[in-house]
N, C-alpha and C positions, 0 to 999 in steps of 0.2 A: 192422605189416607187416614181414616178414623179406625180406631181399635175398639173392639167390644170385649169387655171383661165379664167372665162368668164365674160364679162361685158354685161349686158342685160338692155336695156332701156325699161321700162314698163310704159305705159301711161294709166291712168285711167280717165274716165269722171264721175263726181259725180253730180247728179241733186239734188239741194237743194231748198226746198220751205220753206220760213220763214213765221212766223206769224207776219206780219208787226206791228200790234197793240201792241205786247209785247215789242217792242223796243222803249219804251218811252224815252223822253229826260232825265228823272231821271235815268232810267236804263243805258242809254248810258253814262251819266256823272259818275255814280258809276263804270261802267265797265272800263272806261278810267282811273279812279283814281286807280284802283286796278290791272288791267290786261294789256290791250293794248290800244294804242291811236287810237281807231276806231271811226271815225266820220260818216261813211256811212254804210248803211245796207249791201252793197255789201261786205264790209270788213268782216262782220260776216259770210256771206255766204261762202266766200273764206276760212275763218278759219275753219268753220264747215266741209266744203268739204274736206279740207286737213286732218282733224282729221279722217274722215271716210276713206279717201283714204289710209292713213297710218295704219289703223287698230287700232288707239288709241280709237276710238269711234265706236260702232256698227252702222249699218245702222238704220235709223229711219223710222218707219211707223206710221200710226195713232194709232196702237195698242202697239207698243214697246217704244214709246218716253217717256211715263210716268215712265217707269222702269229704265231709265238711268239717273244718276246724273252726270253732266259735270261741273267741276269747272268753276266758272264765270257765269254760267247760272242756275244751279240747275237742276231740272227735265227738261231735254232737250225738252220734248214734249210740254212744255209751250211756247217754242220759235220756234220750228221746226215742221212743218207739215210732211215733208218728206225729207230724205237725203239718197240717194241710189246710188250705183255704177251702171251706165247704160252701160258702155263699158270699156273693158280692152284690150289693144293691145300691142304687142311686136314690137317695132319699129326697133331695131337693135341689133344684137348679134355680139360682137367682141371677137374673141378668140386669 
């Protein structure tokens, strides 16, 4: 039996709304010391977006955020108002 391999480019767009006031300078310093050298809020948005896009973290709504514990943040609803996949497209299929 022969196998056929396909390479598929899938692009997801994730909309992330952060609670700006949660990202205090103290939090940012502690996060940098323990996890990643993030200095800008956009870096957290990118990180959270890729966690959602890869399925490591569930999408966040105002109702579901309190239920998810994400390492480095704790209850993600304390930091994220919303993080949801808004579009998924298949750009290219190579066989």
